KOLMIRO-276050 format. One line per 4 residues: for each residue x, z, y of N, C-alpha, C, O. Coordinates in steps of 0.001 Angstrom, whole numbers. Each point is the difference from the previous one (the first is absolute). Example, Ala and Ser with C-alpha at 12.3 -4.5 7.8 and 13.67 -1.06 7.14 Angstrom:
13190 7800 -5690 -890 0 1190 900 0 1200 1036 665 -19  -1386 -1385 1069 820 60 1190 -770 730 1090 509 169 1108;
//
This chain:
7549 7345 700 -836 -644 -593 -782 1588 552 212 587 1061  -1356 -98 -2433 -780 861 104 311 1028 1050 989 7 733  -1787 695 -758 293 952 1176 17 1293 503 -1191 298 92  1797 551 250 -505 1327 791 312 194 1298 -718 -381 925;
1990 1084 -766 497 536 1341 -24 -928 1242 454 -1139 -108  -867 1494 1054 748 -413 676 -275 855 1410 1011 178 680  -2053 279 -250 -268 1123 912 374 1191 -445 -643 1033 187  1738 -1121 -820 672 1483 -188 -801 703 -1460 565 934 -569;
-1825 -1437 73 -349 945 -1539 445 -627 -1105 -400 -1125 -301  1293 1815 -424 642 -380 -1246 -1043 -90 -932 -873 867 -40  878 -1696 -607 -797 -75 -1214 652 112 -1591 962 -656 -400  -1690 1590 -342 1027 156 -1621 62 -1336 -658 -1060 -616 -112;
2377 -13 -424 -400 -854 -963 -1027 -161 -1174 -232 902 -805  -105 -1609 793 -1393 -298 -916 605 395 -1117 -733 859 -489  1891 -1054 -340 420 510 -1008 183 1235 -417 44 159 -1220  98 936 2037 412 1096 121 -1274 1033 -370 85 1175 -358;
-1254 -1960 553 -1421 1088 -237 -620 -631 -1580 384 -1116 -349  -719 1391 37 -1081 -271 -1228 -1447 -577 804 -449 509 1028  -204 -1784 -1811 -862 -394 693 -1157 619 -46 -991 -301 665  1080 1155 -1427 -1615 1034 26 54 1110 1071 -977 715 223;
2167 -592 443 261 1050 1079 -874 -485 973 -136 -1181 318  -394 2054 95 -1407 -359 1258 879 259 1147 -493 -518 1003  1551 1088 -767 703 -468 1394 660 -1038 -18 224 -360 1156  332 -508 -2123 599 -1474 220 -1595 -580 626 -35 -579 1086;
-1108 788 -1821 -887 -1030 437 -435 500 1372 -565 -858 677  725 2241 -36 -242 319 1507 802 -506 701 -421 -498 1045  1958 425 -1361 860 -505 919 -210 -1591 -121 111 -649 1041  -355 97 -2025 -112 -1507 6 -1761 -444 797 -250 -1082 532;
-387 1846 -623 -1307 -394 1233 528 125 1373 -129 -917 810  883 2333 -450 400 443 1335 970 -1292 653 27 -276 1199  804 -487 -2342 677 -581 468 -464 -1325 432 279 -477 1100  -1034 -136 -2040 -969 -925 242 -795 221 1846 282 -661 1000;
-937 1408 -1081 -843 405 953 1292 -72 1313 -176 -792 926  1199 1509 -953 776 -37 1136 402 -1354 172 39 -410 1161  321 -500 -2241 589 -1443 285 -1017 -857 425 406 -1039 519  -1961 1227 -616 -1280 -785 739 -184 265 1142 -981 -549 500;
1780 1444 371 -226 438 1304 1303 -513 1157 10 185 1217  965 -829 -2010 885 -805 195 -74 -1163 1081 -653 -983 -349  1343 950 1857 -220 -1316 168 1403 -681 -226 940 755 -249  -700 -2169 316 1054 -1311 -534 1396 1183 36 410 395 -1091;
233 97 2315 1302 294 434 25 1648 -1183 998 268 -671  -2109 498 661 413 1116 -1299 84 -586 -1096 981 41 -743  -2464 -904 459 152 -663 -1387 1439 -361 -383 414 447 -1070  298 -1114 1729 1217 -1004 -710 1325 1096 -108 870 -33 -870;
-974 1035 2030 1240 1281 -64 -471 819 -1414 732 478 -867  -2097 -485 939 -455 1177 -1385 729 -1317 -1601 736 233 -959  -1116 -923 1217 458 -1184 -1183 1330 315 -151 301 675 -984  899 -1157 2055 1053 216 46 572 1995 -513 1181 237 -255;
-1764 364 231 468 931 -32 -584 617 -1494 501 968 -572  -1266 -1480 251 -537 108 -1271 734 530 -1266 976 -580 -476  -1582 1872 -105 832 323 -871 -1015 587 -1278 214 1002 -682  -1351 -1923 584 -815 422 -898 -70 -268 -1490 -738 636 -752;
1596 -1675 343 109 -493 -1620 1584 -27 58 774 396 872  -545 -1035 -2170 1763 -94 -310 391 -1290 525 1201 -224 -147  -1982 -850 818 555 -870 431 725 -61 1375 736 -966 197  -860 1802 661 489 1016 957 1684 115 -493 927 -10 810;
-792 96 -1999 1574 707 22 1167 -1149 -307 1212 206 -51  -1925 -1512 -144 1087 -772 -126 -187 -1100 1156 870 -871 -30  -1785 745 994 -60 -1256 1025 761 260 984 288 1067 541  154 -2586 -262 681 332 1655 -909 536 1161 415 757 877;
-1802 -1267 -969 -556 80 964 -1257 -5 -544 -47 -619 -1063  -1400 1289 1576 -1463 -546 -438 -270 -1392 790 876 -567 654  -2005 162 -778 -484 -1811 587 -1297 373 66 -851 164 -874  833 -38 2258 -1269 620 29 -1016 -1443 191 -949 59 -781;
944 -1331 1646 -851 -750 -146 553 -1249 1368 833 375 825  -1326 -1584 -773 332 -507 918 -1447 -1201 127 -849 -379 -806  1167 51 2386 -1214 -1191 476 -1310 396 1063 242 1114 465  -1099 -1471 -113 -763 -362 770 -762 1369 -603 -440 106 -1145;
377 1236 2523 -940 995 -504 -1372 -274 -89 -772 730 -622  389 -1881 1291 -1346 87 102 -583 -1316 -1064 -1025 -620 284  1672 385 -1262 307 -1168 -689 -1274 -24 -888 -335 1068 -512  -619 -2499 211 -1048 -473 -882 362 221 -1187 -769 428 -860;
2112 -722 648 529 -239 -1410 713 1292 -453 709 410 918  -644 473 -2153 1064 846 -141 391 -408 -1437 -811 -273 -884  2488 262 730 118 -464 -1303 858 1038 -249 831 422 804  -1110 179 -2406 625 1669 -362 728 -864 -1220 -553 -823 -730;
2002 1253 708 712 -526 -912 176 1293 -1255 -967 735 -199  1851 -602 -349 287 1172 -729 1234 913 484 -424 1149 119  1719 -1222 188 1045 636 578 1064 -827 523 207 -1203 -160  458 2119 845 1478 -776 555 724 -339 -936 193 752 -956;
385 -2036 1057 1311 109 -945 1258 44 591 -50 341 1181  1018 -544 -1558 1250 98 779 247 -290 1271 285 854 840  -392 -2267 -583 61 -297 1599 -1256 803 844 194 407 1146  -1250 -261 -1712 -746 864 822 340 1490 104 -453 644 947;
1289 -19 -1946 335 1182 132 760 144 1117 -140 923 802  1282 -2176 -681 1287 94 876 -851 -269 1413 241 715 972  -1139 -1660 -903 -599 -564 1372 -952 1011 381 -172 152 1210  -319 391 -1814 -1492 683 231 -865 -514 423 -752 611 761;
503 -2102 -1138 -1262 -723 315 -202 -511 -1393 864 -429 -765  -2669 596 485 -121 -452 -1097 -13 -2041 -235 -311 -854 832  742 695 -2162 -102 -1632 -94 961 -503 802 -326 -819 859  1866 1281 -1024 984 -1111 895 1048 -500 -877 1062 -476 402;
-1423 612 -1672 625 -833 -1051 -165 -1492 -410 -59 -944 789  0 882 -2040 -584 -1372 -730 -1561 -231 65 -851 -868 190  1018 2141 -459 -1577 -4 -61 -688 215 1053 -1199 -280 -2  1792 802 1080 -795 -48 1271 349 -1597 456 -992 -522 507;
2069 -298 -565 -401 -1484 168 -957 -988 -524 -422 -1105 341  284 1766 -1105 -1022 -681 -1055 -1781 386 595 -897 -828 158  836 2078 35 -1449 496 853 251 -835 1215 -945 -709 345  1963 662 318 -484 -750 1448 -358 -1422 -185 -631 -671 817;
1188 173 -2217 -448 -1097 -204 -1548 -96 -184 -774 -424 859  406 911 -2190 -1542 587 -150 -741 160 1624 -855 -788 403  1231 1635 180 -706 140 1399 -197 -1124 721 -1093 -342 452  2313 -367 -302 66 -1244 794 -1026 -1136 -861 -718 -758 651;
726 723 -2118 -890 -784 -450 -1519 -137 332 -592 -1060 -205  -13 2147 716 -1414 183 606 -304 320 1325 -1073 358 487  2666 -618 268 -115 -368 1551 318 1655 644 -245 218 1186  730 745 -1969 489 1217 559 1149 81 87 700 -674 -756;
-162 1479 1654 1399 695 -33 335 1348 -69 -986 733 73  2288 -43 -214 106 1209 179 -215 748 1211 876 -381 776  -1660 1330 -165 247 229 1138 -1256 -10 743 -387 842 811  -308 -2109 -1268 -987 -237 662 -1242 -268 -1080 51 -693 -1016;
-1334 1550 1609 -1085 236 -803 521 656 -1340 -875 409 -762  2130 -266 401 292 701 -1273 999 1193 -70 1092 81 562  -1705 830 -1377 799 1347 -315 365 -26 -1393 -705 -424 -915  1950 949 820 602 -51 -1451 868 1687 -294 878 583 637;
-1441 -323 -1571 157 1512 -530 494 -326 -1403 -130 -1112 -511  804 2332 -177 -269 171 -1576 -604 1401 -428 69 999 717  -657 -1034 -1943 -707 1130 -591 1215 1437 164 -163 1112 503  1335 -1721 -1148 936 1072 551 970 -341 905 438 -1149 59;
129 2473 1001 583 -277 724 1653 -128 107 662 -393 960  -137 938 -2493 1478 53 7 17 -1081 -1389 -1002 -365 -616  2475 -36 313 142 -922 -806 107 929 -1418 739 982 -58  -1466 -1370 -921 164 386 -1254 1449 -484 -868 281 -1187 -165;
508 2247 -313 862 -366 -401 346 -913 -1111 -593 79 -1076  1691 -1092 1331 -345 -1450 -616 -1166 -589 53 -482 -543 -994  -132 575 2184 -1274 -791 -46 -715 -1 -971 -803 -893 -270  1005 1894 -377 -1599 384 -1064 -1399 254 794 6 267 1202;
-967 -349 -1810 -1360 -257 288 -314 1705 180 164 830 -894  -716 -514 2457 -363 1272 102 -868 926 -1143 -1032 -589 -320  1154 1491 -154 -587 737 -631 -1432 745 744 -67 61 1228  -924 427 -2013 -953 -200 441 213 1553 1190 -321 1 1189;
772 866 -1752 226 1199 1100 328 -291 1187 -542 420 1022  1848 -1482 -1139 581 -581 1504 -926 -909 650 214 -532 1090  -1287 369 -1827 -749 -972 769 -1094 978 932 -486 -254 1102  294 1470 -1983 -1019 839 456 434 803 1272 -861 353 807;
2117 -75 -626 568 552 382 408 -433 1533 114 724 989  68 -2154 -1118 -18 -1088 1242 -1496 26 658 -226 -36 1209  -629 98 -2125 -1299 -827 293 -603 430 1511 -556 -839 708  708 2065 -346 -650 279 1179 943 -676 1337 -553 -177 1085;
1765 -112 -1254 391 -936 857 -459 -1591 416 -25 -562 1096  -369 35 -2634 -878 -1285 -33 -1090 432 816 -143 -500 1116  -638 1366 -1544 -1486 387 446 -50 -157 1580 -758 -629 737  1970 1528 -478 54 245 1328 334 -1678 491 -992 -520 510;
2005 -230 -573 94 -1198 511 -813 -992 239 -94 -764 961  -801 908 -2477 -1475 -809 246 -960 315 1029 -548 -938 580  181 2505 -177 -545 453 1066 486 -261 842 -793 309 890  1925 -847 -296 345 -100 1119 -329 -1351 217 -889 -355 773;
1652 -472 -1500 -38 -1757 179 -1552 -307 341 -394 -441 1080  -522 796 -2349 -1182 -105 -113 214 -1709 -323 200 -806 908  -259 531 -1956 362 -1294 -382 -1361 -694 -398 -894 800 -278  581 -2093 201 -1320 -732 -471 200 52 -1490 -956 89 -771;
2393 -155 315 264 -474 -1421 991 522 -453 995 -192 699  -854 710 -1480 1052 500 -1006 455 -1102 -1278 -819 -507 -767  2093 299 732 463 -814 -1231 1204 1135 -720 933 548 588  -1333 -427 -2064 1034 636 -632 898 -1078 -589 -370 -954 -685;
1375 1202 989 1137 -909 -655 466 906 -1585 780 950 -67  -1247 -1353 -646 794 852 -919 -934 1185 -866 -893 610 587  1186 -371 -1963 -529 1238 -436 -381 1441 371 -1055 622 -123  2566 -210 744 -511 897 288 -599 215 1648 -653 943 447;
1146 -2202 257 -933 93 1579 -1425 132 -460 -787 789 523  471 -1621 -1563 -1733 221 -376 -406 1283 -759 -1207 110 -210  1844 672 -143 -103 1395 -898 -131 829 1424 -952 762 171  1968 -958 846 -121 789 921 -1424 -195 847 -477 1060 406;
-206 -2175 -111 -429 -400 842 -1531 303 -767 -889 314 791  608 -362 -1850 -1150 -314 -1004 74 1356 -773 -1121 467 -200  1980 160 -204 93 1716 -504 -372 -580 -1689 -885 476 -711  1420 -1126 496 -236 -302 -1619 1138 -1117 -560 533 -874 683;
-384 1058 -1649 938 -1183 -794 -770 -1233 80 -1188 -164 -278  2271 -904 811 -466 -1560 -11 881 -668 -443 1216 80 176  -1970 -943 -924 597 -1378 -523 254 -1045 813 -1077 -588 99  1904 16 549 107 -1063 957 -1040 -1280 -358 -937 -529 597;
1622 312 -1927 -623 -1446 -423 -1618 663 -149 -699 -631 793  102 1377 -1317 -1458 305 352 -489 318 1415 -1063 -574 238  1436 1172 572 50 484 1202 -177 -1423 1047 -704 -36 1010  1364 -853 -1441 200 -1364 1186 -1487 -788 -126 -571 -413 -1009;
111 357 2625 -809 -839 -11 -1238 914 328 -1080 -591 9  1064 2169 309 -992 562 235 394 670 1134 1057 167 610  -2720 321 -451 237 751 1766 -321 1516 -752 -867 336 -805  1918 362 1421 -83 1535 -401 -314 562 1479 -182 -742 965;
151 1877 -923 -245 729 1478 565 1374 -124 -199 749 -957  938 -477 2031 268 1300 -134 -510 740 1327 555 -376 1032  -1262 1100 -942 -677 1004 857 -577 -1530 1261 177 -198 1203  -719 -389 -2049 -839 -1242 844 849 -1019 467 -498 -588 959;
1590 176 -1292 1051 -654 482 325 -1028 -1453 603 294 -1032  -1108 -1269 1341 392 -1264 -1078 1506 342 -585 988 262 685  -1060 -328 -2068 1531 -646 -448 168 -875 -990 -842 -253 -862  1963 -245 966 292 -1644 -828 1307 657 -536 817 585 712;
-710 -788 -2310 1283 241 -892 733 -1339 -203 -457 -1062 -422  1552 1331 775 933 -1012 -713 1456 -10 -449 297 1158 -294  414 -1725 173 1359 77 -414 772 777 839 -661 435 943  1975 -59 -942 722 575 729 1394 -975 -167 661 -228 -1013;
-411 -440 2951 888 -856 -171 1294 49 -866 719 -962 -268  -552 2275 -127 1416 -91 -1004 -272 -372 -1298 858 -657 -589  -2178 1028 -135 -567 -1027 -884 510 -862 89 945 -331 -715  -1456 -357 1704 -710 -1382 -68 1747 -1046 157 150 -1213 147;
740 2159 -242 1503 -696 487 291 -183 -1454 417 -1083 -412  -671 2350 -577 82 -49 -1261 -640 -859 -650 680 -638 -805  -2014 333 883 -1048 -1211 -672 -474 -942 1039 -1124 2 502  2150 -846 -221 -838 -880 1370 -1078 -799 -490 -603 -754 764;
229 881 -2303 -1067 -1134 -175 -1236 710 573 -918 -683 454  855 2008 -454 -881 886 426 -307 -115 1606 -911 691 456  1754 -1664 518 -317 133 1596 -1393 -574 -403 -999 677 243  873 -2005 -903 -1377 -236 242 -1266 664 130 -852 -113 880;
883 948 -2086 -1056 1358 134 10 798 1110 -1063 502 366  2336 -244 388 250 734 1127 -577 -937 1449 -129 387 1161  -25 -1167 -1514 -211 -1428 1306 -1480 279 -424 -583 183 1069  -341 -56 -2117 -1412 -258 166 -214 1492 396 -1007 257 660;
1808 691 -980 -769 1449 380 -87 92 1508 -867 628 608  1809 -1288 -95 500 194 1370 -1248 -1088 930 -271 255 1173  -296 -1297 -1832 -994 -714 181 -1458 797 58 -858 -5 883  907 704 -2183 -940 866 -194 -418 1035 1271 -1138 166 438;
2518 551 77 38 725 1010 -597 -744 1274 -916 406 715  1648 -1601 -591 -637 -546 1187 -1555 -237 115 -809 495 785  694 -1100 -1466 -1921 -50 -380 -683 1076 181 -1102 -80 544  1633 1342 -977 -914 1337 169 638 311 1832 -835 626 655;
1745 -879 -101 255 559 1415 -1018 -1145 574 -673 411 946  401 -1912 -1370 -908 -484 661 -1379 -225 -321 -590 -1073 128  67 2253 -593 -846 488 -512 -1089 -677 -1090 -1217 -179 -32  2226 -57 -734 -520 -914 -1358 452 1271 -1331 872 863 106;
-1590 -1063 -1052 274 775 -1364 -391 1528 492 79 942 -788;
//
């Protein structure tokens, strides 16, 4: 998930320094600047070698992203689950099957016009919600993925993804049906498929959100 090192540079674990330490801020800025120069191959290598936060300690492997690297639609989830951690690909479990069904409902399919990533690239223990420091550590990777894909629309699946993309705390219920922006790219917020598996009555709301996103892509709203 989050992340530092690939091309040799080892970055100190954020927890080893006080947040007020100016060296920690300088390290983070240098790391972000370095990640912003990476091509796809170097970026994915960097993600897989990352040691920038505690999530690296218990992962099987980091999970960079998957799909069309020139996609118009980019979906951002929360973080890998157990099956994703084993296979190295996002959204391959039950939630992934539901996401594929959601894509199909609006005429899309994985790998065509769609790129899928997560806000954090390593599995949080016991599938807990990623912490702010973990989202922050991984954000340069997500930003670089967005810069390389250059999507027409970003869809945040769940609160942590919305928080990462919008740089603020977000309540899904309040954010639904609204057009946000990240650096000029429209952002739509909806429920994470794993949430929908636990709360199937909200699938109708997610369908409304996808229809709203489709209208945005069509130039409406």
